[in-house]
N, C-alpha and C positions, 0 to 999 in steps of 0.2 A: 684489362679491367680489374678493379679492386675486388677482392673477395668480400662476400657478405660476412657478417659476424659469425654466422653458423659455419660457413665454409672455412674460415680462418681457424676456428676451433678444431675442425676436422683435420686440418693439416698440421696441427701442433700436437706434440706428444710429450708425455712425461711431466705434466704439470704437477708440481708438488705442493704449491701453496694453496691454502683455503680461500675460496672466493666468498666474500661476505657481502650479503645484500644490504646496502645502505645507500645513502644519497650519492656516494662516489663510486657506485658499482661500475659505471662505464669506464672510469679511469683505471680501476683495478683490472678490468677485463683486458684493457689494452696492454697493461704491464705483463699480464700472464701470457698473452698471445705472443709477445715479443721474446719470450725465453727460448733458448736453444736447448736441444736435447740430444742424447746419443742416438746414432742411426739405428742401433740394434734393439732399442727399447720398443716394447709393444705399445701401440697406441691405446690410450684410455678410451673406453666406450663413451659416447656422448649422448646426452639427452637433447631433444630438439629445442628445449627452452634455454635461452641465454642465461648463464649463471647456474644452471642445473647440470652438474657433471658427476657421473657415477664414480664411486671410490673417493670422492672428495666431500668433506663435511660442508653442509650448506645451512646457513642460519635462516630459518623460516621466520616470517613475521606474522603476527596475529593482531586483530583489532585491539585498540586501546580502550580501557574502561574509563569513560570521562563524563557520563551522564548520571546525575544524582536523582533523588526522588522527585524534587521539584521539576527538574528538567524532563523526567519521564512523564509526570502528570500533565505538564503543559504540552508535551509532545502528543499525549493521548487525546487531550481536549482539543488541541489544535488540529489533529488529524480527523476527529469526528465532526467538529463544528466547521463545516465548509459551506458549499453552495446548497447542500441538502436542505437546510432549514429555510432557505429562500426559494427552492424549487419544489420540494416534496409536499408542502402543505396543500398546494392547489391540486396536485394529482391525488393525494390522500383523500381530500374532501370529495372530489369527483367520483372516486372509486368506492369509498365507504358510503356515500350518499347523504350523510348528515354530519353536522358539526360534532354532535355527541359521539357518534361512532368513530369519527376521525380522531378525536381525543383518546378514545379507547385504544385505537390502533397504535397511536403514538406511545401510549403508556405500555401497551403490550410489547412493542418493539424495544422499549427500554428494558423491560423485564427479560426479554430474550437476550438482549445484549449483555445484561448483567449475568445471566446464567452462562452465556458463552464466555464472558470474562472470567468466571470461576474455572471453566474448563481450560481456557488458555493460560490462566494463572498457574494451574497445576502443571500443565504441559511445559510452561516456561521454566518452572523450577526443577522439574525432572530433567529437562533437556535445555540447559541455559546456553544455547547457541543461537547465533543469528540465523534467520531463515524462515521463522514462523511455521506455517502449515507444512512446508516441504520437509523440514527436519522432524516435525512431529509425526507426520504420516510415514516417513521413511523408517522411523524407529518402531512404529506400530505394525506396519504391513509390508515394509520392504521397498525396493527401488521402483517397481512398476507403478503402483498407485501414487507414490511420491512424485514420479516424473509427470504424471497427468496433472497433479496439483500445481507443480511449478511450471508446467506448460500452459495451464489455464490462467493462473493468478497474475503473474507479472506481465506476461506477453499479451493477454487479452483484457483481463478485468481492469488491472490498474492503469495500463496505458490508455485504454478507452476512457476510464474515469478521469484521468489527468487531462485528456483532451477536452472532455465535457466541461470540467472546471475552468480550463483556460478560455473556452468559448464563453462561458458565463461571465468571466472577468471582463472580456471584451464587450459583452452585451450590456454590462452596467457602466463601462467606461465611455463608450461611444455616444450614448444619449446626452452626455454632458457637453459634447461637441456638436452633434447633429440635431439635438432636440427631438421633435416628433418625427423627423424624416428618417426613413430606414437607411442605415449606413451600408456601404458596399460590403458584400460578403467576403471579398478577398481581403479587405482591410481587417475585418473581424478575425479571420484566420491568421493574418500576419501578427496581430497583437497577441493572439493566443500562442503563436510560436515564439515571440519575443519573451513572453512570460516564462515559458518552459526553459528557454535558454538562460534566462536570469536565475531561475531556481537551480539549474544544473551548475552554473558557475559558483553559486554560493555554497553548494554541497561539495564540489570538487576542490575548491580552494582550501576549505577547512571544514571538517565535520562539526567543530565547535561553533563555527560561524552559522552553519545550518541550524543548529539547536538554538543559538541566540536569536536568529530570525524567527524561529518557531515561537519562542517565548514572547517576543514583542508582538507578533501578530495575534497570538492567543489572548494576551491581556487586552489588546485593543478590541477585538471582535466580541470577547466575552462581556466587556463593559457595554458595548453597543446593545447586545441582546438583553443584558440586565436592565438597561434603560427601557427597552420595549416591554419587558415583563413587568417592571414596576409601574409603568404608565398604565398598562392594562389593569393591574390590581387596583390602582387609584380610581379608574373609571368604574370598575365593578363596585367598589365601596361607595361610590357616588350614586349607585343605582342604575348604571348604564348596562342593563342585562336583557334588553328587548330582543337582541339577536340570538340569545341563548334560550329563549322560550321555545318549548317543544323541540329541543335540540336533537332528538333522535328521529324526528319525522323524515321519511324518505330514505331510511337506511337500506343499503343493498341487501339483496336476498340470495345472490349467487356466490358459491364458494370461490369461484375464480376471481370475482371482484375483490374479495377480501385478501386473497393471496397476492394479487397485484398491488393492493393498498399496502400490504406488509412489505412488498418489494420496494415501493417508493419510500416508505419511512425507514426501512432497514438501510437504504442507501445513505441516509443521513447519519446513521450510527456506525457505519462500516469501519471507521478508522481505528476502533479499539484494538484491533489485531496488530497495529503497527508497533505497539510496545514489545510484543513478543518477537517481532522480526529484528529488533536491534538489541536482543538480549546480551550479546557479546560485549556491547559497549555501555551497558548499565552497571553502575557501581553496586556491589552487593546484590546481585540479581535474585537470590533466594528470598530476600525480604522486600526489595523495592519493586519487583515485577507485580506481585499480587496487590501490594498497596497502591501502586500507581493505577492499576486497572480498576480497583474498587472505587477509588476517589474520583477518577475521571468519568467513569460511566454514570455514577450516581449524580454528579453535578450536571452532566450533559442531559440526562433524562429529565431532571427537574426544570432545567432551562427550556428544553424543547416543549414540554407540556404547557408551561406558563406562557411562553411566547405565542404558541398557537392559540391559546385562550385569549390573549391580548388581541391577536388578529381578528378573531371571531367577534369580540366585543364591539369593534368599530366598523367592521365590514360585513354587510349582509351577505347571505349565501351566494346569490346570483352575481353581485358585484365582485365578490371574492373569486368566483370561478371565471369571471370575464377579465380579471386583472392580469396584464402581462408581467407585472412586477409587484407582488403582494406587499412586500415590505415598504416599497416606495409609496404606493397608494395609501398604506396605513399612515405613513409619516405625513403625507399631504393632508389627511383628515385630522391628524392629532396635533402635529407641530409643523405647519407648513413653512414657517420661517427658517427652519433648519432641515427641511426635507432633503436638501442636496447632500447632506452628510450620510444619508442611507446608502446610496450607491458606493460612496467611499468605504463605508463599513463593510459592505458586501465584498468589495474588491480585496480588502484586508483579510476578510474571512476566507475567501477563496484562495488567496495566496498562501496563507498558513496551512490550509488543508492540502493544497498541492505540494507544498514543501515537505510536509510530513509523509505524504504518500510516496513521493519520489525517493525520499531518504530511506524509507523502509523497503520498498519494492526492489530497488537496485541491490540491496543486500540479500534479498531472497535469491536473485539471480547469481550473486556472488557465492552464496552457500551451495546452490545447486551445482555450480562449476567446481567447487571444492569436492563435491561428491561425484565428480566426473559424469554429470548428466547434462552439462552445458559445455561449450568449447572451453578448453583449458585457459585461454587468455583471460576469460572473464573472472577467473579465480585469483588473479594477480592483485597485489596491493602496492600502492605507491611506496617507493623505498624510504621516503622521508616522513610522509604524513600518515602512512598506514591506512589510506582510504582506498576503497575499491574503485579506482578511477575508470578503468575500462568498463566495468559493469555500469557505472553511473552514466558514462557517455553513451553507451549502447541503449540503455533504457530511455534516455531523453530523446535520442534519435527516433526510436519507435513511437514515442509519444507525439512527436511532431508529425509523423506519417499518419497517425490516428486522428489528426484534426479533420480529415476528409469526411467522417461520418455525418449522418443527417439528424433525424429526429431524436431529441434528448430522451424522451420517455421510452422509446424503443431501445435506446442504448442502456438505460437503467434496467429495463426488463432483461436484456441480454446479459448484462453484468451480474445481476442479482441471481439469475438462474444458475450460472456457473459458480458463483460464490457459494450458493446453497450446496452444490455438489461437493465442493472442497470442505465446507463446514461439516458435512456429514462424515467425510473421511477422517477429519481431525477428531471429532467426537468419538467415533468408533475406535480410533487409535488409542485414546485415553482409556476407554473401556477395556480394550485388549491388554494394555500395559498394566492396568489394575488387576486384571485376572491373572496375568503371568507372574505378578509379584505378590500375590495374595498370601503365600506362605513365607515370604521373606520378612525379616525384622523391619518394623516401621522406621522409615528414614525421617530425618528432620526436614523442615521446610513446609510450604503450604500444601495442604491436601483438602479436597472437597468431597462431599458426599457423592456416592455413585449415582444417585438419582438425577443429578444435573446433566452428566453426559448422556444418560438415557433419554431424558426429556428433550435435550437439544438435538439428538439424533432423530427423534420422532418428528420434531418441528421441521428439520431439514428435509425429511422424506415428504412431508406434507407440501412444502414449498416447491419441491421438484415435481411432484405428481399433479398438484392442483391446477396449474395452468393448462394442462391437457384435458381437463374434464369438460369444459365448455368452450368450443371453438378455439382450439389452440392457435396461437399467433406464430407467424413465420420466424420471428426472432428466437423463439424457444427451440425450434427445429434446428436453426443455425447453431445455437448454443450447444445442443446435444452433439451435433456433428463435429464441432471444434473440439469438444471434450474428448471424445473417443477417437478422433482423428490423430491424437497424439501418439497412439500406438504405431502409426505408420512411420513416425520418426524414431520412436524408441527402439524398435526391433533392429533396424540396420545400423543406426549411429551410436546407440548406447549399449544394447545387448551384444551385438557383434563387433562393436568398436570400429566401424568403417570410418575412414576419413576422406574428405574430398581432396583432390590434388591441390597442392599448394598450401595446405593447412599449416604445416610447420613454418613455412616462410612468413605467413601472415602472423603467426604467434610471435615469432622473433621480431618482426617489424613493430607490432603493437607494444611489445615489452620495451624495446628501445625508445619508441616514440613517447611512451608514458612513464619511462623511468620506473618500471614496476618490477616486483619480485614474486617468485612463486610462494604459495602458502601451503601450510600443512593440509593434507587431504583428510576429508572426513572419513572416519572408520565406518 
């Protein structure tokens, strides 16, 4: 039986040529394996990775910088404006209790996102590496808290969010075929899976293709929301304000209701962190990261508040709460002749948001693997395109598995609770880094006032504690269990470095299959 690539390397000694990782890496390996050596030469120690041989120079590859300011801004807007603006308004109104308080919550969440944007802008300029929360928390507090963040965010938060968005895409597509009849649930999930596969292909084939898709979808959905916003303003100027009379009547009185309302609205803003997660691929990150964050968050906040106001102008409170698709019902009342374009706009919006989330989250897993907190194969880059192909494939497989969950609002609560935990760690990391560098000369680049990480830390603590004050829901208990359950994996597999049998063979197989190369480890 023919030897595996790893076994053939083990039987070959005295290799003197440098193995270079590029698109012809497999051909070079075959040439090196076929070389003859003297019988008395000592065998060179081998690394389990194909192409990683000790005592031999290895060219490592790193992500290419190819995203400019416009691309980063559209990436941020596209990641934020997704299904949230079409799902969250109903939950926000139900939890806040009134139209006026709902608009206050939307504005407050925009302010919170803006402050968090300042925090992440400084973190992104201090540590301009792909990985987002993981690399920030690792720099501030070390590997253990960072592992919990990378355990929670890409594996639970973003995969579940991607599944939710994919199901929303199907929910708006199928009524165009089935009308008022409920479509089969299996078909709904199948369409969600096909959407995830399509996004995976676009990001694996070329990172530039993924950014191009993001730009197109961002422009399309932003134009759709601007139309909704302008139409609402026109109706207000015409005196159509009866639904906004006594706008604060019925406002909620419980703290838990407001925390859950913030969860719902924050879900619509959550994509702003994606810019920090792709820092390695942004041109001139010291300037473009903070600029992209500020521009995208400000634009999205204005759009969200005005769009919600437009909804309230045409839809009374009870009709709003009873609507399965708020944007579609709004269009039927306002411009019924073109109402069919609303589901199309929603699908474009969801596609863009999913594309941005998958693009960034796969790179968080890639960064964690470079820090040896995920399996080594996930840190490999494609030899020709420099894309984290193994990380992308794994992330999208998990997303498809996560299509099984049920209630969307429960999922949003589940995701938001864990996101608040990670946000707290990132804010505290910036505070600690500021404290440790207080006596050092001030460096160039974006810096924010210390009050912002303090305020965002306090807000995160409130959002973690508040859901347990009145009748805690089961999803929050699950969230807490998953967060701290990460320690059960960290201790044996990361701290002690245990490996399951066959890990090296799987690593070799994946590297050959994906034509990938090892990358430089994070210090």
